[in-house]
C-alpha positions as CSV (number, residue, x, y, z in Angstrom):
1,M,106.3,154.3,83.7
2,R,108.1,157.5,83.4
3,A,108.4,160.7,85.3
4,R,107.0,163.7,83.6
5,M,107.6,167.4,84.4
6,W,106.0,170.4,82.8
7,V,107.6,173.7,83.1
8,G,105.8,176.8,81.9
9,L,107.3,180.2,81.6
10,R,105.1,183.3,81.5
11,S,106.8,186.5,80.6
12,L,105.0,189.6,81.7
13,S,105.9,192.9,80.0
14,E,108.0,195.1,82.2
15,G,106.6,198.4,83.1
16,F,105.1,200.4,85.9
17,G,101.5,199.9,86.9
18,L,99.0,202.5,88.2
19,F,100.7,202.6,91.6
20,G,104.3,202.4,90.4
21,S,104.7,198.6,91.1
22,R,107.0,196.8,88.7
23,R,105.8,193.6,87.0
24,R,108.2,190.7,87.1
25,S,108.5,187.5,85.1
26,V,106.8,184.6,86.8
27,L,108.0,181.0,86.5
28,L,105.3,178.4,86.8
29,T,106.4,174.9,87.5
30,H,104.1,171.9,87.8
31,V,105.4,168.5,88.7
32,C,103.1,165.5,88.4
33,A,102.3,163.9,91.8
34,S,105.1,161.6,92.9
35,S,106.8,162.3,89.6
36,V,104.5,159.7,88.0
37,C,101.2,160.4,86.3
38,V,98.2,158.5,87.5
39,A,97.2,157.9,83.9
40,D,100.6,156.2,83.2
41,M,100.1,154.0,86.3
42,A,96.7,153.0,85.2
43,E,97.8,152.0,81.7
44,E,100.6,149.9,83.1
45,A,98.2,148.3,85.5
46,K,95.8,147.4,82.6
47,K,98.7,145.8,80.8
48,L,99.7,143.7,83.8
49,A,96.2,142.5,84.4
50,A,95.6,141.7,80.7
51,Y,98.9,139.8,80.3
52,A,98.2,137.7,83.5
53,A,94.8,136.7,82.3
54,V,95.9,135.7,78.8
55,D,98.9,133.8,80.2
56,N,96.8,131.9,82.8
57,H,93.7,131.2,80.8
58,V,94.4,130.8,77.1
59,Q,95.7,127.5,75.8
60,N,96.2,125.9,72.4
61,N,93.2,124.9,70.3
62,Q,90.8,127.3,72.1
63,V,88.0,129.6,71.0
64,V,88.5,132.9,72.8
65,G,85.9,135.6,73.3
66,V,87.5,139.0,72.9
67,G,86.0,141.9,74.9
68,S,85.9,145.6,74.2
69,G,87.5,148.7,75.7
70,S,90.9,150.1,76.5
71,T,92.1,147.2,78.7
72,I,91.3,144.6,76.1
73,V,93.8,146.2,73.7
74,Y,96.6,144.8,75.9
75,A,95.0,141.4,76.1
76,V,94.9,141.1,72.3
77,N,98.5,142.3,72.1
78,R,99.6,139.6,74.4
79,L,97.4,137.0,72.7
80,A,98.9,137.9,69.3
81,E,102.4,137.6,70.9
82,R,101.7,134.1,72.2
83,V,100.1,132.9,68.9
84,R,103.3,134.0,67.0
85,E,105.8,132.7,69.5
86,E,104.1,129.5,70.6
87,K,102.4,128.7,67.3
88,L,99.0,128.5,69.0
89,N,95.8,127.6,67.2
90,I,93.4,130.2,68.5
91,V,90.0,131.3,67.1
92,C,88.6,134.7,68.3
93,V,85.0,135.8,68.6
94,P,84.6,139.6,69.0
95,T,82.1,141.5,71.2
96,S,82.1,144.7,69.2
97,F,83.3,146.4,66.0
98,Q,86.3,147.6,68.0
99,A,87.2,144.0,69.0
100,R,86.7,142.8,65.5
101,Q,89.2,145.4,64.2
102,L,91.7,144.5,66.9
103,I,91.5,140.8,66.0
104,L,92.0,141.6,62.2
105,Q,94.8,144.1,62.8
106,H,96.8,141.5,64.8
107,G,96.3,138.8,62.2
108,L,94.3,136.6,64.5
109,T,91.7,134.1,63.3
110,L,88.2,135.8,63.3
111,S,85.0,133.9,63.9
112,D,81.5,134.4,65.2
113,L,78.9,132.6,67.3
114,D,77.3,131.0,64.3
115,R,80.4,128.9,63.7
116,H,81.5,128.7,67.3
117,P,78.5,129.0,69.6
118,E,80.5,127.6,72.6
119,L,83.7,129.4,73.7
120,D,86.4,128.1,76.0
121,V,87.1,131.4,77.6
122,A,86.0,135.1,77.3
123,I,88.2,137.9,78.5
124,D,86.8,141.4,79.0
125,G,87.3,144.6,81.0
126,A,84.8,146.2,83.4
127,D,83.9,149.7,84.5
128,E,83.6,148.5,88.1
129,V,83.9,145.2,90.0
130,D,82.5,144.7,93.6
131,S,83.5,142.3,96.3
132,D,81.1,139.7,94.9
133,L,82.4,140.0,91.4
134,T,79.3,141.7,90.2
135,L,80.2,144.0,87.4
136,I,79.1,147.3,85.8
137,K,80.0,147.2,82.1
138,G,78.9,149.2,79.1
139,G,80.8,152.4,79.5
140,G,81.9,151.9,75.9
141,G,78.4,151.0,74.7
142,C,79.0,147.3,73.9
143,L,77.2,145.7,76.9
144,T,74.8,143.5,75.0
145,Q,77.2,141.8,72.8
146,E,79.7,141.6,75.7
147,K,77.1,139.8,77.8
148,I,76.1,137.4,75.0
149,V,79.7,136.4,74.4
150,A,80.5,136.0,78.1
151,G,77.4,133.9,78.5
152,C,78.5,131.5,75.7
153,A,81.9,131.0,77.4
154,K,82.9,128.2,79.8
155,H,85.0,130.7,81.7
156,F,84.5,134.4,81.9
157,I,87.6,136.3,83.1
158,V,87.7,140.0,83.9
159,I,90.7,142.3,83.6
160,A,90.9,145.8,85.1
161,D,93.2,148.4,86.7
162,F,93.1,149.3,90.4
163,R,90.6,152.2,89.8
164,K,87.8,149.7,89.0
165,D,88.1,147.8,92.2
166,S,85.2,148.5,94.7
167,K,83.6,146.9,97.7
168,A,80.2,148.0,96.4
169,L,79.0,149.2,93.0
170,G,78.9,153.0,92.7
171,Q,81.9,153.5,95.0
172,Q,84.3,154.2,92.1
173,W,82.1,154.3,89.0
174,K,79.9,157.4,89.1
175,K,78.4,157.3,85.6
176,G,75.7,154.8,86.5
177,V,74.5,151.4,85.1
178,P,74.3,151.4,81.3
179,I,71.0,150.0,79.9
180,E,70.6,149.3,76.2
181,V,67.1,150.2,74.9
182,I,65.0,150.2,71.8
183,P,65.1,153.9,70.6
184,M,61.3,154.4,70.6
185,A,61.0,153.3,74.2
186,Y,63.9,155.2,75.8
187,F,61.7,157.9,77.4
188,P,59.0,155.7,79.1
189,I,61.8,153.3,80.2
190,S,63.8,156.1,81.8
191,R,60.7,157.3,83.7
192,M,59.8,153.7,84.8
193,I,63.3,153.0,86.1
194,A,63.4,156.2,88.1
195,K,59.9,155.5,89.6
196,R,60.7,151.9,90.5
197,F,64.3,152.0,91.6
198,G,65.0,155.7,92.3
199,G,67.8,157.8,90.9
200,V,67.7,159.1,87.3
201,A,68.2,157.4,83.9
202,N,69.6,159.7,81.3
203,L,69.9,159.2,77.6
204,R,73.6,159.0,76.7
205,M,74.5,161.7,74.2
206,A,77.3,161.4,71.7
207,V,80.4,163.6,71.8
208,S,81.5,163.7,68.1
209,K,78.0,163.6,66.6
210,A,74.8,165.3,67.1
211,G,72.2,163.3,69.1
212,P,72.5,160.2,71.2
213,V,75.0,157.4,71.2
214,V,73.9,154.6,68.9
215,T,75.2,151.1,69.8
216,D,76.5,148.4,67.4
217,N,72.9,147.1,67.5
218,S,71.4,150.4,66.4
219,N,69.9,151.0,69.9
220,F,70.2,153.8,72.5
221,I,71.8,153.7,75.9
222,L,70.4,155.0,79.2
223,D,72.8,155.6,82.1
224,W,71.0,154.9,85.3
225,K,72.5,156.8,88.2
226,F,71.2,154.9,91.3
227,E,70.9,156.4,94.7
228,R,71.6,153.4,97.0
229,G,72.8,149.9,97.1
230,Q,70.5,147.3,95.5
231,N,70.0,143.6,95.3
232,W,71.6,143.6,91.9
233,K,70.4,140.1,90.8
234,E,66.7,141.2,91.4
235,V,67.2,144.6,89.9
236,N,68.9,143.2,86.8
237,T,66.0,140.8,86.3
238,E,63.3,143.4,86.9
239,I,64.8,146.0,84.5
240,K,65.2,143.4,81.8
241,M,61.5,142.6,82.0
242,I,60.6,146.2,81.1
243,P,59.3,146.2,77.5
244,G,61.9,147.9,75.2
245,V,64.9,147.0,77.4
246,V,67.5,145.0,75.4
247,D,69.9,144.3,78.3
248,T,71.7,145.9,81.2
249,G,75.3,146.5,82.0
250,L,74.9,144.5,85.3
251,F,76.9,141.3,85.0
252,V,75.7,139.3,88.0
253,G,77.1,135.8,88.8
254,M,78.9,135.6,85.5
255,A,82.6,136.4,86.2
256,E,84.8,133.5,87.3
257,R,87.9,135.5,88.2
258,A,89.1,139.1,88.1
259,Y,92.6,140.3,87.6
260,F,93.5,143.8,88.9
261,G,96.7,145.5,88.0
262,M,97.8,147.5,91.0
263,E,99.8,150.7,91.6
264,D,102.8,148.9,92.9
265,G,103.2,146.7,89.8
266,S,101.6,143.6,91.3
267,V,98.5,141.8,90.1
268,Q,95.6,141.1,92.5
269,V,93.4,138.1,91.8
270,R,89.8,137.9,93.0
271,D,87.4,134.9,92.9
272,P,83.7,135.0,93.8
273,P,83.0,134.5,97.5
274,V,82.1,130.9,98.5
275,N,78.5,130.8,99.6
């Protein structure tokens, strides 16, 4: 992490205004809070969590599910390092086009669920993690394939930075629960969700293209902004029963452990509560 400082100089033309006041040059200085950018802290935290997970859960002769998103980039970096240095025999199954490209770029062995339907471990990020290890995923639009791969793994490990840690869902993540839907059904599904569970379910629109976001499965995504705490296991099941819903970004009872990179450079580990 490095300190950054931006210094801007605005020179105003000298002269006399309407009332004879003289304009002066103004020096504007902005120093990032505590001399360290929050973004830099978050990136370092992602790396710490990813490295800890790969070091603790990946062993020789394993099939590894590779998640999607910004944090997983560090996990693949570390996985590639260990494969080179320790001569590990690792096979990787991706959860998205992004994950597939990362695997290939690092020279790792690429496979799929046809050839390896049972994985030893899957490592993935999350948009938010609550105290029960219930997750919101799908901010990157890959929720269905991520859930399939996680469900095929003996162990599902989550990596995240300190900003994703919450006592209850919705505390940190304000963009709602992603829900992948068949395109023709998005409007009736959005109305049904709002009627049954409250809140609003908006069609996710693309940034660099006209129209909605289209997933790797050629579907649309609704972002359900809920109004209150829910019984997430029941809500997840009920939403999935709506015709046209492919899957939700709620991962309930799936994660075995979560690693959080913290602001102070430490890594916090969380296991599910013992019932």
